[in-house]
N, C-alpha and C positions, 0 to 999 in steps of 0.2 A: 899546107895541110892543117886541118883543125886538130887540136890536141884531144886525146882520148876522153878526158873528163867532160869536155864540152859537147861531144857528139850526142849522147843520150838526151841532154837538155834541149839541144836544137831539134832533135827528132821529136821529142814530146811536144814542143811548141808548134809543130806542124802536123800533129796527129790528133784530130778532133775526137776520134773514138776513144783513144787512151785517156784523153782529158775527160770525156764523159764518164769513163769508168772511175775517175778520181785517182788515177795512178800518180804516185809521187816517187821521185828518184831519191833513194837513201844513200847508196854508195856506188861509186864507179871507179874502176881502174882498167887498164888495158886487159881485155879478155874476161872481164867480170863486171856484172851489174846487178844491183839489188834494188828492187822496187817494192812498193806497198800500196794497198788499197783496202777499203772497207766495203763489205757487201751491203747493198741498199735494197729496200723493198722491191723496187722495179727490176731487180736482178734475179728474183725468185721464180721458180717454175710452178707447175700445178700441184706439186707436192710440198710447197712452201719451203723448199731448199734452193740454194743457189743453182741456177742453170749451169750445166757443165761447161758451157761456152764462156762463162765468166772466169773461172780459174784457168781455162785454156787460154783465154785472151791475155790475162795477166802474165802467164808463163811465156806466151808467144812474144809479148812486148819485151819482157826481160831478155829473152833469147835474141831478138832482133837488135836491141840496144847493145848488148854485150858483143855480138858478132861484128857490129860496125865500129867498135872502139879501136880496131886496128887501123882505122883511117881510110879504109876502102869501103865503097858501097857494097853491102852484102845482102843478098836476097834469099829468102827461105825456099828450099826445094823439097824438103820432106820434114814432117813433124809428126809426133804422136804423144799421147798422154795417157797415164794411168790415174784414174780418180780413186783415191784410197779412202777418203772420209767425206761424208756429206757436209755441206757448208750451210750456215744459217745467216739470216739477216743480222747485221752488227758484227760479224766476224771480221777481224783485222788480219789480212793475209800479207805475207811477204813472199816474194819470188826472187831467188838468187840464181842467176845464170853464170855458169863457168864454162869457158871453152876448154874442152878436154883434149882436142887435137886440131891443129891448123896446118894446112899446107898451102901451096900456092893458090889454088882455086877453091878449096873446100874447107869448111870449118865444122866441127862436131861439138855440139853443146849439150849439157845436161842442166835442167832447171829443177830445183826443188821448191815446191810451193808449201808454205808452212802456216799454221795457225799457232802462234807462239812457238814452242819447240816441237810441236806435233807435225809430222809430215802428212800432208793431205792430198798431194798430187805429185807425180813425177813425170816430167816432160823431157823428150829427147828431140833434138832438131839438127838438121844439116843445112848449111848455107852455101851458096855459091858466091865467091868473092870476085867482084868485078874489078876492072882496072881503074875505075873512076874514084878519085880522091874526094873526101869530105873537105869542103872549103868554107871559109868564113862567110863568103858572099852567096852560097847556095840557098 
């Protein structure tokens, strides 16, 4: 089985959308992952603010990466987000996902999206944990 710290790196290498977002992995440990990205012009909506899907996607990626650090393929079954602050071009965001509760088949995560120390979005997610292990050769 692949070790926890290597799983998000492997996942990112196979994730064209997260690469397009410019996501970078900052920290990883079992049950926790912290990512970062910068808002670009092509990510803005008609109000010249970051489209809500951008912070959602960053949080969702952090959620997925953290959920998989337990070594089993984990897939999202329910997510939600609260957008707290508007985001602008050039904003540098971090998203930290922490697994709040894990049992045999389900994992419950909270993701905080921040601009510096300011909380800008709060994401909640539930994953289904499969029996398939992450392997080096996957």
